[in-house]
MIZAFI-845521 format. One record per residue (C-alpha): residue in three letters; chain; y negated, z negated, x. Coordinates in steps of 0.1 Angstrom, whole numbers. Each point is the difference from the previous one (the first is absolute). Example, Ala and Ser with C-alpha at 12.3 -4.5 7.8 and 13.67 -1.06 7.14 Angstrom:
// MIZAFI-845521
R   r c     v     w     u
R ALA A    45   -78   123
R SER A   -34     7    14
***
This chain:
// MIZAFI-845521
R   r c     v     w     u
R UNK A  -540  -944  1387
R UNK A    17   -16    31
R UNK A    34    13     9
R UNK A    28   -26    -2
R UNK A    37     5     6
R UNK A    16    -2   -35
R UNK A    26   -28    -5
R UNK A    36    12     1
R UNK A    17   -31   -14
R UNK A   -22   -10   -29
R UNK A     5   -35   -16
R UNK A   -23     8   -30
R UNK A     7    32   -20
R UNK A   -18    14   -30
R UNK A    21    21   -25
R UNK A   -26    20   -19
R UNK A     6    20   -32
R UNK A   -28    22   -12
R UNK A    -3    16   -34
R UNK A   -18    33     4
R UNK A   -18    24   -23
R UNK A    23    27   -13
R UNK A     8    27    26
R UNK A   -19   -15    29
R UNK A    27   -16    21
R UNK A     3    28    25
R UNK A   -38    -1     4
R UNK A     0   -36     9
R UNK A    30     3    24
R UNK A   -17    29    18
R UNK A   -32   -21     4
R UNK A    18   -31     9
R UNK A    22    15    27
R UNK A   -29    19    15
R UNK A   -27   -28     0
R UNK A    16   -34    -6
R UNK A    30    -4    22
R UNK A   -12    -2    36
R UNK A   -34   -14   -11
R UNK A    17   -29   -17
R UNK A    22    -6    30
R UNK A   -30     0    23
R UNK A    -9   -34   -16
R UNK A    34   -15    10
R UNK A    21     5   -32
R UNK A    29    24    -3
R UNK A     4    26   -28
R UNK A    38    -3    -5
R UNK A     8    24   -28
R UNK A   -14    24   -26
R UNK A    21    12   -30
R UNK A     1    21   -31
R UNK A    15   -21   -28
R UNK A    28    22   -14
R UNK A    -2   -16   -35
R UNK A   -38     4    -4
R UNK A   -18    31    12
R UNK A   -33   -19    -1
R UNK A    10   -29    21
R UNK A    -5    -4    38
R UNK A    18   -28    18
R UNK A    -8   -11    35
R UNK A     5   -29    24
R UNK A   -21   -14    29
R UNK A     5   -29    23
R UNK A   -19   -26    19
R UNK A     7   -26    28
R UNK A   -10   -29   -23
R UNK A   -24    -9   -28
R UNK A   -31    -4    23
R UNK A     8    33    16
R UNK A     2    15   -34
R UNK A   -35   -13    -9
R UNK A   -15    14    32
R UNK A    17    34    -3
R UNK A    -9     5   -36
R UNK A   -36   -11     5
R UNK A    -3    25    29
R UNK A    15    29   -19
R UNK A   -16    -4   -34
R UNK A   -33    -9    16
R UNK A     2    29    23
R UNK A   -12    36     1
R UNK A    33    17   -10
R UNK A     3   -18   -33
R UNK A   -37     5    -7
R UNK A     5    37     5
R UNK A    33     6   -17
R UNK A     6   -31   -22
R UNK A   -18    14   -30
R UNK A    22    31     0
R UNK A    31   -21     2
R UNK A   -12   -23   -28
R UNK A    -7    29   -22
R UNK A    37     9    -1
R UNK A    10   -35   -12
R UNK A     3   -18   -33
R UNK A    13   -33    14
R UNK A     5   -12    36
R UNK A     6   -37    -6
R UNK A    38     0    -3
R UNK A     5   -16    34
R UNK A    26   -24    12
R UNK A    -7   -20    31
R UNK A    33    -5    19
R UNK A    16   -13    32
R UNK A    34     5    16
R UNK A    26   -23   -16
R UNK A    10   -30    22
R UNK A    27    12    24
R UNK A    -3    34   -17
R UNK A   -11    35    10
R UNK A   -37     9     3
R UNK A   -14    35     1
R UNK A    -1    11    36
R UNK A   -15    35     7
R UNK A   -17    16    30
R UNK A   -32    21    -8
R UNK A     9    26    26
R UNK A    30    10   -21
R UNK A   -23    12   -28
R UNK A     1    37    -8
R UNK A   -32    20     4
R UNK A   -18    17   -29
R UNK A    17    33    -9
R UNK A    35   -11     9
R UNK A    27     3   -26
R UNK A     5   -30   -23
R UNK A    30   -21     9
R UNK A    30     7   -21
R UNK A     7   -37    -7
R UNK A     2   -23   -30
R UNK A   -13   -36     1
R UNK A     9   -27   -26
R UNK A   -20   -31    -4
R UNK A    17   -26   -23
R UNK A   -24   -28   -12
R UNK A    16   -31   -13
R UNK A   -21   -26   -19
R UNK A     7   -38     0
R UNK A   -18   -31   -12
R UNK A   -30    -9    22
R UNK A     6   -28    24
R UNK A    38     4     1
R UNK A    22    12    28
R UNK A    34     5   -16
R UNK A    -7    36   -10
R UNK A   -10     9    36
R UNK A    31   -16    14
R UNK A    22    19   -25
R UNK A   -15    33    10
R UNK A    -3    -5    37
R UNK A    32   -21     7
R UNK A    24    15   -25
R UNK A   -11    34   -14
R UNK A   -15    15    32
R UNK A    32    -5    21
R UNK A    20    18   -27
R UNK A   -24    28    -1
R UNK A     6     5    38
R UNK A    37     2    -7
R UNK A    -1    25   -28
R UNK A   -27    23    15
R UNK A   -30     1    23
R UNK A   -14   -35     7
R UNK A   -35    -5   -13
R UNK A   -27     5    27
R UNK A   -22   -28   -14
R UNK A     3   -30   -22
R UNK A   -34   -15   -10
R UNK A   -11   -29   -20
R UNK A   -33   -11   -15
R UNK A   -27   -11    25
R UNK A   -14   -31   -17
R UNK A   -32    -3    20
R UNK A   -33     4   -17
R UNK A   -14    36     1
R UNK A   -23     1    30
R UNK A   -18    32   -12
R UNK A    -8    -5   -37
R UNK A   -18    33    -2
R UNK A    35    14    -3
R UNK A    20   -20   -27
R UNK A    36    -8     3
R UNK A    25   -12   -26
R UNK A     2   -38    -1
R UNK A    25   -23   -15
R UNK A    29    22    11
R UNK A    33    -8    17
R UNK A    14    33    10
R UNK A    28    12    23
R UNK A    -3    36    10
R UNK A    30    18    15
R UNK A    -8    34    17
R UNK A    27    25     9
R UNK A    -1    36    13
R UNK A    25    27    -9
R UNK A     6    36     9
R UNK A    -5     9   -36
R UNK A     0   -14   -35
R UNK A    37     7    -5
R UNK A     8   -23    29
R UNK A   -21   -27   -18
R UNK A    19     5   -32
R UNK A    34    -4    18
R UNK A   -12   -31    17
R UNK A   -11   -16   -32
R UNK A    33     9   -17
R UNK A    21   -13    29
R UNK A   -20   -32     1
R UNK A     3    -6   -37
R UNK A    37     6     1
R UNK A     6   -26    27
R UNK A    18   -29   -16
R UNK A   -21   -27    17
R UNK A   -32    17   -11
R UNK A    12     7   -35
R UNK A    16   -34    -7
R UNK A   -23   -24    19
R UNK A   -31    13    18
R UNK A   -16    20   -28
R UNK A     7   -26   -27
R UNK A   -16   -26    22
R UNK A   -30    22     6
R UNK A    -2     7   -38
R UNK A    -2   -37    -7
R UNK A   -27    -6    27
R UNK A   -23    29    -6
R UNK A   -30     0   -24
R UNK A    -3    38    -6
R UNK A    21    31     4
R UNK A     1    14    35
R UNK A   -24    28     8
R UNK A    14    30    19
R UNK A   -25    23    17
R UNK A    15    34     8
R UNK A   -21    14    28
R UNK A    -5    33    19
R UNK A   -17    -5    34
R UNK A   -30    21     7
R UNK A    -4    21    32
R UNK A   -16   -28    20
R UNK A    19   -30   -13
R UNK A    15   -21    28
R UNK A    26   -13   -25
R UNK A    24    27    -8
***
């Protein structure tokens, strides 16, 4: 596999949620962080974050990024057609019940992308970061932009006033999946807001302070309620040792 500098400012991002066989999450994380981090990045992608879902002991959540859709096709072809996945992929797949819950995303227009430097990644054996990451997923009718504007232009600035500003705001990437061997969810219009906190209590305080803000309570949230198609999904995540996002 040729060594390529991984992208640091991805414009295409996968948010992947895996349902695992009971009790096997730590097994997958150990294998993933030993065998699948640098070897994926050698193809030009970047492994952005790996997480334990705090609400489901059998769910593993992770993100990876690419320069663009063609770079995604080339990187995934190289990795999944290469020797590392041939050697260790069957062991990883054996831990999984479902790996098709995948959102294909991009940085929101004029919003924040996920920017990380691989050299900042902790080495195996280090202590896990004592951080809490929240990923709020908002669902709106396909083909519309009102929901994205409500989140990005109205809610996100208030979040920055009442607590830590989100480090990324992402929306659905509408391009056709360039690597159909790995399915992604289609027909979606999602806005993902990702924020990092010192701990879960800080997240709770932030939510409470935001909800108590008069503009949020009286205008922004009611407008979002009218625009959305489903209840928002909140992922409560604990970064693993080697996660760049933390």
